[in-house]
N, C-alpha and C positions, 0 to 999 in steps of 0.2 A: 504493500500500500504506500509506504513512504518513499520507495525507491524513485518515484517519478517527481518528487517534490523539489522545488528550488528553495534557496535560502531566503529567509526574511530578515530584515533589519530589526534587531531586538529593541532598538530605541523607539520604533513606531508601531511595532506589531501589536502591542497591548492596547494602544490607543485606537488602532483600527479595529481590533477585536471588540472593544467597547462600542465603537461606532456601528459595527455590524449588529451587535445586540440591539442597539437603539432602533436601527432601521428595520430589523426583523420584527421587533416588538410592535412598531407602528403598523407594519403590514398585517400582522396577525390580529391586532386589536380592531383595526378597521374592517378586516375581512370577517371576523367573528360577529361584530356588531351588525354588519350587513346581513349575515346569516345566509341560509340556503335559498335558492330561487328555483321554483318549479315552473317550467314552460310547457303548457299543453300543446300537443301537436295534432289534436283532433282524435276523437274517440278515446281509447284507453292509452294512447301513445303519449309519452311525455319525456322531457329531459330535465334532470335535476342538477343544478349547478351549486356545488358545495363551497363553503368558505375557503377551503384551501385553494380553490381555483381563483378566487378573488385575490388571495395573498400572492399567488404566482404572478398574476397580471399586474398587480400594484408594484411588485418588485421589479418586474421586467420593464414596465413603463418608466418607473423612477430611474432605473439605470440608463435607459435610452435617452431621456431628456435631461440628464444630469449636467451636460455641458451648458445648458441654458439657465441653470439654477444658481442661486447665491452659494458661495463656498461652503457655508455651514449646512447646506441641504444636499450637497453633491454625494452621489454614490459613484466614486471614480473607479478607474480600472483596478487599482490596488485592492479596494474593498470588494469588487466583483470577483477578483481572483481569490481573495480570502474566503468569500462566500462559497466558492467552488470547492476549496479545501475543506471548509467546515461541513459542507453537505455530506461528505463521505462519512464523517464521524457522527454527525447528528442522526443520520439514518439508523445508526445502531440502536438508538433509543426506541425508535419506531419498531425495529426488528425485535427488540427485547419485549416490548408490549405484546406484539403478535405471538412471540414464543410462549409467553405466559398464557395466552388464549389457547394455543395449540396444545400445551401440556394437559390442560383440563379437558380438552375435547378430543384427545388422542384416541381413546377407544372408539369414538364415533367416526373419526377420520379414517381409522383403519378399516372400518366397514366399507369404505369406498372401494377398497381392494384394487381391482384391475383398472378402474376409472382413474385413480390417482397415479398408477404406474404408467399407463399408456397415454395420458393426456400430454405427456412430454412430446410424443410424436406429433400431436396436433400443433403444439407451440412452434416447433421448428420447421415443419413442412408447410404450415399455414402461411408463413411469410412468403414463400416462393409460389405456392399455389394461387394466391390472390395477387400478390405484388408483381410477380414476373410477367404474366400475360398483359397486365396494364402497362408495364414499362415498355414492352415490345410494341404494343399498339400505339404508344405515344412516340415511338421512333427511337427510344433510348437503346443503346447498344450494350457493350460489356459492362458499363457502369451498373446495369441492372443486376448483375451477379452480386456485386458488393452491397447493393442497396436492399436486396430481397432475401439473402440467405439467412438473415437473423434480424433481430431488432437493433443491431448495431451498437452495442455497448462496448466498453473498453476491451474485453477479451476478443470481440469481433474485429476491432481495429488491429489488435496484435496478430490475429490469424491472417487477415488479408495483407497486412504490412509485411509479414514474413513470407507469405506465399507469392504475392504479386508485386509488392512495393507500393507505398502510398502515392506515388506519382503515376501509377498505372490507372487505366479506366476503372478497374475493380476497386482500387484505392479511393478514387474520387467518389465512387458509389457508396462505399461504406462510410466515408466521411460525411456525405450528404445525409445518410440515414442517422448518423450520430448527431449532427447539428440539428436536423429536423426534430429528432426525438427530444433534444435538450430544449429547443425553443417552443415547439408546439406539442410535444408528445403527451404531457400530462393533461393539457387542455383538451386535445383531441380525444384521447382514450376515455377521459371522464365523460364527455358528451356522448361518445359512441357507446360506451358500456351502459350508460343510463338509458339510451334509446333501445338497445338490444334487450335490456332487462324488462322494459315496458311492453315488449312484444309477448312476453309470457310463453315463450317456446322452449326455454331452457330452465332446468331446475336451478335454484339459487346456488346449490353446491357446485354444479357444473360451471356456472358463470364464475364462481369464486376461483375454481381451478384454472379457468381461462385467464383470470387476472394475474396469476403467478407467472409473469413473463420474464423473470430474471432481472428486473429493474425495480429497485425500491420505490422510486418516485412514480413510475407507471403503475406498479401494483397498488400503491396507496391511492392513486387517483381512481383506478378501476374499481377496487374493492369498496372505496367510499361511495362511489356512485351506485353500485349494486346495493350496498347496505341501506342507502337512503330510502329504498323502496321496499324494505322488509320490516317485519316486526322486530322489536328490540332483541328478542332471543335469537331469531334467525340472523340478524345483523352480526351478532357475536360469532355464530357458526360460519357465516360468510368470511369474516376476518380470519378465523382459524384455518379454514380450508384454503384461502388465498395464501396465507403465510406458509402452510405446508407445501403447497404447490410451488411457491416462489423459492422455498428452500431447496427443493429438488432441482428446480431449474438452475439455481445459482451454483449448486455443487457439481452437477454432472453436465451442465449446459455447454461448457467449453468443449468438452470431448464430443458431445452430441453434434455441435455445429461443425467441428473440425472433421469428424469421420463420417457423418451422415448428411447433414443438411447442405453443407458446401458442395460435396460431390454431387448430390442430387440436383442442386441448383445449376451447376455447371452442365450436367447432362441435359436438364430440361431446357436450358438456354440453347444448346446445340440442336435440340429437336424442334423447339417452338420458333426460334428466330427466323428460319426460312419460311415458316407458315404465317406468322403474325407480323414479322418485321419486313416482309418483302412487298415492294410495290406501294410504298407509302409516300411517294413523291420524293422531294429533296431530302437527303439524310439529315437528321438532326445533329447539330454539332455536339461533340463530346463535351463533358463538363470541363470548363476552363482549368488549365493547370494551376496548381497552388504553389505559392512560394514556400521555401523551406520553413519559414516561421509560421505560415498558415497551416502547414501540415501537422504541426504540434497542436492538437485540438485542446487538450486539457492539461495544462501544466500548473496546477495550483501551488500555492505557497506552502512552505513547511510550517507545522505547528509543533511546538515543544510539548512535552508531557504535561507541565502545568497548564499550558494553554488548552490542551485537549480536555483536561479535567474541568477547567473553567467553562469551556464550551458546553460540555455535557450538563453541567450544573445550570448554566444560563438557559439552554434549550429546555431543560426540565422546568425551570421557573416560568418561562414563557408558555410551556405546555399547560401548566397549572392555571395560568391566567386564561388561556383559551378554553380550558375545561370549565372554568367558572362562568365565563361570558356565554358560552354555547349551551351548557347543560346545567347552569346554576348550582354547581357543586362547590360549596365553600371549601377552600383549602384548609381543612381542619387537621388534627393529628393523624387521623386514619388515612386521609388522602395524601398528606405529606409523606407518611410512612410508605404508602404505596409507590410514590415516586422514588423514594429512597431504594426500594426493592428493585425498581426498574434500572436505576443508576447502578446499583450493585451488580446486577446481571451484566450490564455493559462493561463495567470495570473488570470483573472476573473473566468474562469472555474474551476481552481484549488481552488480558494477561496470558491466558491460555494460547491465544493466537500468536503472541510474541514468543512464548516458550516453544511453540511448535515451528518457529521460524517461518511463519507464513505459508506453510505447506498447504493448509486448508484456509479458506477465506474467513475473515473475522465474523461475518454474519452467521456462519455455521456455528462457531463456538458460542456466540452470544445466544443464538436460538437454542442450542442444546442446554445451556445453563438455565435459561428461562423455562424451557419445557420441563426440566427435571424438578423445578420448584413446585409446579402445579400438577404434576402427573398424579393421578389418583393412587393413593397408598404412600406417597411421600409425606413424611411428618410435617405438620402445619400447612399442608397443601390448601386446605379449605380456608384457613386464615389468610394465606397469601392471595388466594383468589378474591376474597372479600376486600382486602385492602387495595389491590391493584385494579379490581373491577370498578372502582369509583372513578377511574381515569379512562376516558374514552380514547380508543385508538385514533379516532378522527381528530381529537384535540392535539395529539402528538404529530399527526400528519401535517397540520397547518403550518407550524414553524419550520418543519423540514422542507415543505414545498416552497415556503417563503424564501428560504435560502437559495433554492433552485432558481426562483424568479430573480433574485438579486444578482445571480451569477450569469444571467442570460446575455445581457447587453454586450459583454466582451466578445461574444461569438458572432454577433450580427454582421460585421464586415465580411467574414467568411461566408455566412449564410446567404448574403445577397448575391454571391457569385454562383450559387448552385442552380438557380433557375427553377421555374414553377413545376416543370415536368418531374424532376427528381423529388420534389417535395410531395407531389401527389402520390408517387410510387412509395415513398417512405411511409406516408400515413396509411396507405393501403396495406403495406407490410405489417404495420402495427395492428391494424384491424384484423389482418389474417392470422396473426399469432394468437390474438384473443379469441377469435371465432374458432380457430383450429383446436385449441385446448378445450374450449367449452363443448364443441361438437363431439370430440373423442370421449370426453368425460361423460357427456350425456348418453352416448351410445352404450358405454359399458355399465352405466348406472341403470339403464332400462334395456 
């Protein structure tokens, strides 16, 4: 995790971390006060826009217009880069909360059986099945391989970079998917998942497994949108199933994309390109070449251990504030203790991650620690569930997504060079991985 970080000036890093907390708090408070918005689309169809979506948009717009703001209101590039670094660590709190839900629901999750095991095929082949034909119909060439073989997170960048090089057409495609997912991914998947949920053609558990796409922010957005249309009890099950699915996708996803989905996408491109890509008039120009600096998509700044601990504590406090505004849960001794348990899971999980020398991802260790605390039969599991249950996973999602929004503006110069066609393809790939996972899960559940 830290190997990709650059060095931060110690003289200013703490001040910028404090500024980041202030900016994130403002985004979260405004978003939670605004609350959810349900947009009817006719009949039973509807889209629910949740507070974390407002937090993301506020952060993104704030960073974009910062050059026109007074100095004390600016979210400059250094804060945006710090937000990108903080996001990776802040996500662990959200993962810990979901792990606590998974532990208590593990017996029920295991009843999903083959649905949970095989939904992974839907995730990774769904991107190509939906995204690749659309790319070819739009006239995109080999960029389509990089843009549609996965949802384009960091491991996908590494796989394509090693196999083809980032200056190749495939490299431009995966870069486009990465940037599109960063800028629009959470917004799009939240709206899309809400719409699909309103169709009532998938069981909520199947939709939840579709939400586990291997990206913490995308999973949070999709699971939140699905949960908004469920009963409180089913909403907890949705969060648990989404977390379990996301854990599987995160741990084995790199190998799945490397050995299965990438070869499949390359093969499908060779078969479909002569059929769908032929006779479309003038060929579409390839994605413009990126400069060396532009090819380094995410080079966040380094955080020291004290700063990481401060970050976790700060995000926890903001989460408690969001929980109070949204769900009227006063931060009493029980709620604060619940947040302490979540923070403890993160700290212990991260220590195990460091002791294992990063062989397995930090999200796995944090999830395992949290799951162990609430697994039926574990001493004090019921008490742990009671304390942590007063903190909604949506309340923790809002500050995490706010950090994602504050980090977006730094990537916009690269994003503008990608073109609308590759953006459409990237969003189609995100829709495909969600629908693919949900469809396979639904098939095996029924």
